[in-house]
N, C-alpha and C positions, 0 to 999 in steps of 0.2 A: 504494500500500500504506500502511496506517496505521503510524505510529511514535509512540512515547511521548516527547514533547519536554519541555523545561523548563516549557512553559506549556500542557501538556495533549496530547491526541491530535491529531495532524495527519496529513494524507494527502499522500503523495508519489507522483508519477509516476516510475517507475524503469525504465530500459532494463536488462534483466537477461537474459543469454544462458543462465543456469543451467537454465531449463526446457527449452530447445531441446536442450542437451547431454544432459539426463536422458532425454528422449524418444529420443535416438539411442544411449542406453546408454553415454555417455561420462562419465568421472569427471574433473573438473577437477584439473590439477596445481597451479594457482595462480589467484588472482583479481586482476584489475586494477580498482581502484576509481577511476573517472574522474569528475572534477568540472568542470563547465562554469563559465563566467564570466558577465559582463553585457555585452550582453543576449541571449546565446545560450541554448541549453538542451541536453538530452541528444542532440538531433539532431546536434550537433557530433561525436559519437563513432560515428556510424552506420557509417562505412567501416571503422573499427577493429573494431567488433563483427562486421561481416560477414566481415572477413579472418580473425578468430580462429575463426569457425565453419567457414569453408572449410578452414583449416589443420587443424582438429580432424577433420573428415570425411575429409581426405586422409591423416591419420596422419603429417603432417610436423611434428615438433616437439612441444613441450608443448601440453597442452589448457588453453586459457585460458577462464576465465569473466570476462565483462565486466559490471560493475555500474556504471551511470551514472545517478544520480538527477537529476531536475529539482529545483533548490533551491526551498524555499518561496517563494511569490510569483512564481515563474518557470516558464516552460514550461507544462506541463499539471498542475503541482502546485497544491495548495490556495492560495487567495488569503487573505491576512490582512486584518483589519478595520483600516483606516487612519482616524485621526481627522481628518487634513488632508493637503494636498499636502506632499511632502518638502521639508525645509529644510536648507541646508548648515550646517556649523560648529556641530553640536550640542555642548554642553558636557559635560565629564566630571564625574560626581558622586561617584564612588567608585573605589577601587582595584580592586574586583571587576568582572568583565566585565558589561556590560549586554547582555542578550539581545534586548530589543526597546526601541526608543526611545519617547519620550513620545507620538510620533505614530503608533505602531503598526508601525513598520518594523523588520525584522530587522537586527541589527548583526552585526559580525564575530564577536563572542562567541557570539551566538545561532546563527549558521550553523555554527560549530565544534561547538556542542552538538548541532545537528540532525544533522550527519554522524556524530557519536558515537552518536546514537540509532539511526540507520539501520544502522550497523555491528552494533550489538547486536541489532536486530530481525532481521537476516538471519543472525545467528550467526557473522559473519565474525571477530569477536574470539575466540570459543571455538575456531573452526577454526585461527586463527593460533597460539593457545596450544598446539594439538595438533600443530603442525608444518606446517600448510598455509600456503603462501607468499601474502603479500598485498603487492601493489605499488600505489602510488598514482600518479595522473596528473592533472594540472590545467592550466588555462589561464586567464589573466586573473585575476579574483577567485578562480576555482577553483584557481589555482596557489597563492594565499595560503592558502586554506582547506585544501587537500590537504597542502601542506607543513607548515602549522601543526599539523594533526592528526597527521601522521607524527612531527613533532618532539616531540609530547607522548606519543606511543605508540611509541617506537622498539622496544619489545619485541614489538610486533605486526607491524611493517612490515619487509619484506625489502629493499625498495629504493623510491626515489622517482623520479618522472619529471615534468617540467613543460615546458610551452610558455611563450611570452612571459608574464611576470608580474613582480611586484615585491613584496618583503617589507619594504622600507625606502626612505624618501625622505629625502635629505639636505636638511635644512631651510634650508641656506644657498643652495640653488638653487631657482628657481621650478618649479612644477608644469609639465608639458608643456602647451603651448598649448590642445590640445583639451579637456583637463580643466579648465583655467582658465575656458574659455568655458562648459563645461557647468555649472560651479559658480557662475556669476555670477548671484547674486540670483534674480530672477524667471525667468531663462533655464532654471534647473534644472527646475522643474515644467513649464514650457512645452515644453521640448525632449524631456523624458523621459516624461512622463505625459500631459499634455494633447494632445500630438501624438506622432507616431512618428519625430520628427526624429533623435533619438539612435540609434534602431534602424536607420533608413535609412542614416545615415552609417556606422555600424559595418559593416553588410552590404555597403557599397560599397568596403570596404578589401581585397577579394580581389585577388590578382595571379596570373592575370588576373581580370578582373571576373567575379563569380559569375553563373551562369545565372539567369534570372528565376525558374525553377521552384525553384531552391535558395534564392534570396532569399525567395521566397514561403513556403517551408517554415519558414524562420527567423522570419518575421513572423506565421505562423499563430496561435501562442498569444497574440498581443499585439494583437488587432484593435481593442480598445476601451480607453479610458482606465482603466477599472476594472481591466483585466487588465495594465496597464503600471505599476502602482504599484511593483512590485518593482524595475523598471528605475531609477526615480527614487530608490528607497530605497538601492539599491546605490551610486549616484553620491553621494548625500548622506552615505553612510557612509565616504567617502574621508577618512582622517585628515589634514587639512591642517595640523595643528599640535598642540602638546601639550595645548591646551584641548579638542580634539575628544574625544568620548565613546569612540571606538574606538582612540585613540592608544596607550593603555597595552596594549590587547590586541594591536595590531600589533607593538608592541615585544616583547611576550612571544613572538609568532610568530617574529620575526626572531632573537631569542636562541635559541629552541629549534632553529631551522634551523641556526644556527651550531654547535650541539652535536650535530647528527645526523652520524654517522660511517659510516653504511652506504652502499652504492652509490647513485649519483645520475646522472641523465641530464637534460641541458638541451637542448631543441630550440628554435632561435631564428630568427625572421624579422626581419632588421634593418630592413626597410622598414615599420616600425611607428611611427606618429606619437605613440603613447602610451607604450609601453614602450621607452624609448630604451636605447642601449648602456650608459649609466651604471647602469641597473638590472641588466643582465646582469653587469657588473663586480662589483656588490655581491653578487649571487648566487654568483659564483665565489669571492669572498673568504670567504663563509660556508660554501660547499661546495667546498673545494679538491680534493676527490676526484672531483668531477663530470666525466663525459664530456660534451663539448659538440659539437653540430653546428649550424653557422650555414648557413642557406639564403639565399644572398645575394639572390636574386630574390623572396623571400617576405616577407610582412608580418604584420600583426596576426592575420589569420585563417589561421594556418599550417596548421591541420588541413584547410583547403580548398585551400591553395596547393600542397601536396605530398601524396604518398601516405604518410600518417603511419604506417600499419601496418608498413612496411618497417623503419624504424629502431626503432620501439617493440618489435616482436616479436623482431627480431634481438638487440637489446640485452637485453631481458628474458630471452630464452632463454640468453644467455651468463651472466647473473647467476644464473639457476637452475642452470645446469650447474656453475658454480664453487661454488655452495652445496651441490651434490649433492642438489638438491630435486626433480628430475624423476623420475618413476616409473622404476624400474630403475637409477637412478644414486645411490641413497641411500648407497652405500658409497664414493663418491668422496672421496678424502682431501683435506683442506684443503691449498691450495698455500702453500708457504713460499717467500718471496722470497729468491733467492740473495744472498749478500753482494755489495755493490757492488765492481766491480773497481778496482784501482789501476793507476797507470802502470807499476809494477814487474811487474804480472801480465799485461800485454798486449805484443805485439811492436812497437807503434808508440810514438811519442814525442809529448809535448804540442806544440800548434801554436806555442808561444812558445819552444821549446827552443833554437833557433838564436840567438834574441835573447839568451838567457842565456849561451850558450857563446861567442858572438862579440861580447860587449859591449865588448871592447877592440880589435876589428878595424877597420882603416882601409879595408878592401875595400868596394866599392860595394854597397849593399843596394837602393837605389831610384834610378831615374832617371825624372823626371816631365816629359815634353815639353809638358804642358799648363800648366806653372807658369811664372811670370816668371823664376824662377831654375832653370835647367835643369841645374845642376851636380849630380853624384851625391850622394846622401845615404849616408854611410858607416854600416856596421853599428853602430858605437859610438854614432853620433848617433841613429840610429833607436831603439836600445835605451834610450838616455837619455830621449828624447822620450816613448816608450811608457810608461816608468816614471813620468815626471813627470805625464803625463795620467792614468794609472791612480791615482796618489796624489791628484791633484786631483779625480777623479770620486768616489773614496771620501770625501774631505773634503766634497764637495758633498752627499753622501747616497746615492750609488748603491751598491747592495748586490748580492751574488751572487744570481742569479735574476731580477733586474730586467731588463725588456726595453728595449732601446735601438734606436730606429729611426734608421738612418743615412741622412740625406738629403744625401749628399756625393758629388760627382763623383769617379770613380776617379782616384787619384793619391796623393801623399804624405800628404795630410791624412786621406783615407779609410783608408789603410793604418795610420797611427798610431792613429787612433780605434778601428779594428776590433780591433787587437791589444791595445790598452789595455783595451778592454771585455771581451774573452774572458779576458784575464789575471786580471781581478778576478772572473770567474765570471758576468758579465752575459750576456744572450742578445741577440745583434745581429739586427736585422730589416732585411733588404735587399730592396727592391723597385725594379724598373726605372723610371726617369723616363719611359720609353717607354710606360708604362701610361696616361699622361695624368692630369690632375687627378682625374677621376672614378675611374679605376682605382686610383690611389694612395690616394685617400681611402677607397675600399672596403677596400684591403689594410691600411691603418693602423688603421682602426676594427676590423677583424677581429682583428689582432694585439694591439691595445690596448696600445701601449708605455707604460712608465712614464716614459721620457725620449725626447726627440727631439733629435738633434744634426744641425744643418744649416747650409747656407749661406743667404744672404738670400732667394733665390727660394723655396727649400723652406720656410723659416720663415714667409715671407709666406703661402704656401698653407696651411700648418698653422694659422696664425692665422685666415685667412679661412674655412677649412673646419671650424674648431673641432676639430682633431684632438686626441685625448687625449694626455697626457704633458707633463711639465715640459720646458722648452726651453733648449738650450745652443747657442751659435753656434760656428762654427769660428774665424773671425777675431774679434777684439775690436771690437764695434760702438760707434758714438757713443751716448751715454746716451739721447738722445731716441728713436733708432731701436730700441735694445734694449728700452726701455719699451713702445714701440708694438707690438713683436713678442713681448712678454712673455718676453724672454730673461733668464736668471738668471746666465749666465757664459759664458766662451769657452774653447775648448781652447788657443788661443794664450796666453791669460792663465795657464792652468794650467801650460803648459810653462815659462813664465817664473817663476812663483811657486814651483814645485816642482823647478826645475832642480837636478840633482845628487841628487835622492831616488832611492833604490833600492827598488823595490817587490818585496819578498821574500815576500809573502803570496799567491802565485799560487793561484788556486782553479780548480775545474773538473776533476772526475774523468772517466774515459772515458765513463761513462754519463750525465753531466750535460749538459743542453741547452746548445748553443753558438751556434746560428744558426738563423734562420728565413729561408729564401730563397724568394722568390715566383716562381712560374712565369710564363711570358710572357703568359698569358691568350689564347693563340691559339686555344684550343679551349673557351673558356668563361671565367668569372671566374677571375682568377689565384688560385692556391692557395698557401698557405704550407706550405713543406716544412721540417720541423724536423730538424736534424742535431745529434747529440751530439758532444762533443769527440773521442770515440773513433772515430766514423765519419768525421769530417773528417780525422783523423790517418791513418786507413786509406787514404783517398783520396790524401793526400799521399804515403804510402808506395807506393801503386800507381803513381803517376806516376813516382816514382823508379825503380821496378823495371821497368816496361813500356817506358818511353822513355828510360831511363838519364839522367833529369834529376837529376844529382848535385849536391851542395853545390859551389858555385862556378860552376855554369852560369848563363847569363843568358837570361831569358825575356822576350821582347817580346810582350805580350799585347794583342790587339785585342778581347778579350772579358774584361770586368771580373772575373768570379769566378776566373779563372786568374791574373790579376795579383795578386789578394789571397792566393793560395796560395804565391806566391814565397817570402816569409819562412819559411813552414812547411817548405819543402823545401830551404832554404838557398840559393836561387837569387836572383840580382839580378833585380828586377822592373822592367820598362821599360814605361811608359805612353806610347803614341804620341799625337801631336797629331791627334785625331779627335773626333767627336761620339759619346758613348756611346749615345745613342738612335738613331743612324743609322750602322750599321756600314759602309754603302757610302760613307761619307765618308773612309775610310782610303785614302790615295794611296800610290803607289810611293815618291814622294819622302819622305813622312812616315815610311814604314818605314825607308828608308835613313838618314834623320837620326836616328831613334831607335836603330837598330842601331849606328850609329857612336858615339853618345853612351854607350851601355851595353855596347858590345862584345857584342852579342847573338849567341847560338848557336842559339836556338830561337824560332820565331814561331808564335803561336796566333792564328788569325783565322777568322771565319765565311766560308762560300762567297761571301756577298754582298760582304764586305770584299775578298776576294781577286779577285772580278770587277772591282772598281774599281782594284785594284792592277794588274791586267792592262791595264785601259783607259788607265791613266796611266803605264805603263811607258816610253812613248816620251819622257817628260820626264826620265828618269834621265841623269845625267852619267856619264862613265867612272868617276869616283871613287865615285859611288853604286853602280854595278854591281859594283865591286870589293868594297865593303862587303857587299853582299847575297850575294856569292859566298862569304862566310865562314860564312853560316848553315848549320847542319848538319841541322836538322830543321824541317819545316813540319807543323803540326797544324791541321786544319780540321774543325769539327763544327757541329752545329746544324741541318744540312740535308744532303741528298746532294750530293756533289761530282762534277760531270760529268768524265769522262775528258779532255775537251778542255780544261777548266780546269786539271786536273792537268798536262797537257802544257804549257800556257802558263806555269804556275808553274815548271816545270823550266827554262825559258829565263830567268826572272827570278832564280831561285835555283838555279844550275846544279849546286851541290855538295851540295844538301840532299836528304835523304830526305823523301818526302811520305806522311803517314799521315792517315787520316780515321777517328778514333774515333767510335763511336756511344754515345750516352748521353742523359740527360735531367736536368732539375733534381732528380728523385728519385734518380738514380744517375748521376753525371756521366761515368763511364768504364766501359763494359761490354764492347764488342768493338772490334776494330781491323782496318783493311785498308790495305795500302800501294798505291802507284801501280802497281807492276808487276803485282800481282794484279788490280787494276781493269782494266788494259790487256789482260791475258790474257782476262778474262771478257768483254771487249767485242769480241773478235775473232770472226769467223765460224767456226763449227764448234767453239767452246769448249764444255765440258761443261754449263755453265749460262749461257746467253746473257742479255744485259741485259734481255730482254723478260719476265723473271720478277720485276721490281721492281728494287730497289737493294740490292746486296750490301754489307753493312757489316762483313764479316769474321768472325773467330773470337772467342770469348770470351777475355778476358785474365785473367791471374792465377787466382784461385779463383772467378771468376764462373761461375755455371751458368745456362744458358738452356734453357727448356722451352717447349712449345707447347700451348695449350688450343684444340682444333679448333673452327672455326666451325660453328655449326648453321644450319639453314635460315632461321631468323628473324634471322640476323646476329649473334646473341649467341655468346659463347664457352662451351665446355663446362666442367664441373667437373673433368675428368680432365686431368692433365698428362702430356705425352709428352716424352721425351728421347732423345738418341742416334738409333740407326737406327729406333726406333719413331716418331720425329717426322719423318723424312725426307720431304720433299715435302708435308707436311700443312699446309694453310693454316689459321692460327688466331691467337689473341692471343699475343703474346710475353710470357712470364712469366720473371722473373729472380730470382736470389738472389745477394747479394754482401755482403761485410762492410762495405762503404762505402755501402750504399743508405740511404735515409731512415730515420729512427727512426719518424716518424709524420707524417701531415698535421696541421697545427696547427688545432685547433678545428673539425675536419671529421671527427667520429667515424665517421659512416657511410661516407664516402668511404674513410677509412683501413681500416675493417673489411672493406669489399668488396675493397680492393686486397690485403689480407693473408689472404684466406680459404683459401689453400692451405697445407697442412702437410706436404708431401712430405719424407721423411727427417728430420723434426723441425727443418727449417730455416725461416727467415723468408723468404717469397717476396713479390714485388711484381708485381701485374698492371699492365703498362705501358699498356694500351689501344692499343698499336701492333699492327698486323697484319702477319704475314709467315710465313716458313717456313725450315726448315733444309735445306740441300742435303746430298748424300751425303758431302761433305768436312767437314761440321760447320759450314759457314759460314751466317750468318744473313742472310736477305734481307727487307727491309722493304717492305711493299706498301700502307701507308696507316695510317689510324686506325680503331679499332673503330667509332666513331660515324659514320664516313664510308662504311662498307661498304654497297653497293647490294644490296638484297634483291629480286632478280628472281624471276619464276615458275620459272626454271630453277635457282635457287640463289643463294647469296651471291657477290658479285663485289667483290674489293678493288680500289681505284682505282689502286694503284701500278703494277701490271703494264701495263694498257693505256696509262696516262699515259707510262710510259717509252718505249713504242713510238711514241706520238704525238709526244712531245717530240723524237724523233730526226728528224722531218720538217723540211726546210729552211725551210718557211713558218711554223713554229710556234716562238714564243719560250717559251711556257709553256702547259700544259693542266691542266684539272681535270675529273675524271670524277665526276659526281654522280648521285643517284637522284631521280626525280620521281614522285610518286604515293604511294599507300598502301604501307606496309611489307608485303613479301611479293609485291607485284605491281608493283614499281617499274620504270620504264623508265630506261635508261641515256642520259644526256645528257652531251655533252662541251662544255666551255666553253674557248674558245681565245683566248689573247693572241698576236696575230701578231707576227712579227719586227719590230724597230723601224725597219729601213731600207726598209720597204715602205709604200705608202699604206694607212692603216688604215681599214677599213670602219666604219660606224656600228654601235653595239651592237645586237645582235639576231641574226636567223638568218644563218648563214654562207653565203657564195656556194656554189653547187652543186659547183663544182670542188673547193673546200676540204673540203666535206662528204664528197665521194666519197673524197678522199685520206685523211681522218681515219678513215673507216669501214674502208678497206682496212688501215690501220695497226693499228686496234683489234681486228680479227678475231682470234679467233672471238667476241669480245664483241659482242653486237648493240647498235648505237648507234641510238637512236630519233631523235635530233636533235643538230645541232651549232650552237652559238651562238658569237658572237665578242664581245669587249669590248676596250676600249682598255687596260684594266689589270685583271689578276687580283688581288684583295685578298690581301695577305700580312701576317704579323705584323711588329711593329716591331723586336723584339729581333734576329731573325735575317734579316729581310727575305726570308724564303723559305717559311715555313709558310703554305700556302694555306687561306683561310677557306672550306672547301667547304660548310659549313652555310649561310653567307650566299649563296654562289653557287647552292645548290640552291633556296633561296627565290626568288632572282631568276629563275632558269630557269623555275620553276613559274609565276611571274607572267607572264613573257614568253609562254610557250607557252599560257597560258590567255587570251591576248588583252589582257593588261594593258599599261600604258604602257611604251614602249621607252626605257628610261633605263639609264645605267650602273649596275652593281651597287654 
């Protein structure tokens, strides 16, 4: 279509769904103006356009018009007349924007003017002034242009969306390596215009690699050097410094973005060699109101790596709904944010309250069996150290809201650092060392902390992996080592320098963020779970009420998060001598030594840890057994606890009650079951035998549990069922609790999907666990939603048949997986045989074992049984089976692939 630009009439190729909507008699509720980058074209937005048309025809949600131009010199739009090949580092001649450079290539100023001309030609500006919503969307250079245009026209724009892009480059840091290479002298014209090198490299950045047909479509408008001039012109227009002709224009864009206050959405692919996380951090500083979703496995071509229509249309519909802009919703009143609650207005107390109350107490607060000095730390000493460190952190420059990544092993140092951080209103970021270097790096880059507090190993990794954040050590390091690790100070030095200081300016209200806890990563990349002060305080209160963990109790924690809650509930926290990344290293002797040192009354440990306690119990001395006989309560969570393990623990801790609470990182305590109930349910003839999965008991406190029934395709329905309406219904477990997560950190879509239910006006969380409620209101867990096998006869949750198979004497552990296309999958069982028998080589199971497994699994039809020496499990709990990995392995084995271990 022709547009009137600053240098005359030009012809643009435009993808516009308006005509299709008109033919169908559909009137758009809003327009999405989508701008591509370099070297793509409007083909980038084809899936989004198709999804909006499908949604419009189905009548599901707002009717969207998508307008996506090919920029001048790009795609199938008009080519400009170029005087010569593009050159880098063109000089600035005036403060006014340059529309076309001396060689005839469009500049940033010109492209902004072109977009303005298109909006006018289509009448989108007049429609916006009349109340029609206009949302912008961009990628790469298109992100700069669309954000810049929105920043200059905030009166016309309802909201902005962008994929990977950058509106500012810190001149103290080098350009990303690919851009440096492309801008290097003769390389620029050679790689961008004379050959299709730049184009080929860009279209090779898909994750997974793009199909050849799709790559071919991206290449189609650029078959000759004459048609690739715009690619080189875009690269040459990168403002590499203040002398560049487009530098002032980019600065104006950056400033206008910082002044844009309307809703914003950022979708980001971290595996991008060009738009690094530093550019994302800059965008978040300029758009603090932005919702962000990071796709950890995606990169530069995010629109090809993920289904972009899902987050874009869901988010845009929410914006429209809140603005009352969708047809039939024009009278929706503006939402007024309620006043932030204070501690006086909620039933719980701040996490640091016992540190304030007991700052003169000589009673033990901490016992750290991993430290050289195992003597108890008194409450008065802990309070003094926390105040000294808090004072030191503030003096160093830490402020309320800053993110602090704690790379410290559980014990006294971690406890002091954590409570000092939350007391000053900082947000602590905690990720398991068990994630490994790669997983930790992904987590830290996603959270993007302002500070890292660590021990030498963690600080060395931070330096080597270039983690973001200023660095502080725990212990004071020798000067050369501190310089090498870029460490600015130490907690131990702060404790000495500010000894005696009383930090009275405690910050952090109930709704303020307090912590980001990372999941185990057992079902995908670890997710950051954000808790507020109020939600953590509610959890501490629930522990006190449900398990009678009262001030003065003594908690021996083989699971780090619960050790850290000790000071919040007024309990002595005891850290046993074990590896935090290997729960199974906890021995019976270590438990006895820790219990003796801290006079423990409660033990919290994972089933994997308790199995090793059972295995090493024969090493206990009579004195050790006497100490363990004083424990009153055993708590075990993270995985199902077998009745036989409970019975074994009753011999080690003869006077203790045994409870197995069910929860997750997103809500650490939801239901509870005790040993007697488990034993009752395990007996023959009981009302709900163990072959229905794993019973995790009844909801505790004010927790509510609902079920979203499974559908034939393995997904869960949108309707929630509770009480008798949910009895026996297999589906996704959905919970509501005062102490559940506030949000997933920087995972907007994941969080929105998990919170999509609104029953009774409460906040609900979709757990992705699958199970059912029995007639007594007890919850049974039968696996994970993504592990449901979709057979021709309907969906099958793995937990039921696994429980029956695991009861076989020849089986140590089993996993039920699906092989084949969804909807027609075959059930395959993978077996890890018991350890005291000769283990067969990985592959098909012997016929005798296969027959035994099939009888146990009935009525579930088992197509094949495979054996392996070890079923892969997660690191944190040593119990969560990686069924996705096993399903891929089983598929390869049954297809005739190499017979290797999974």
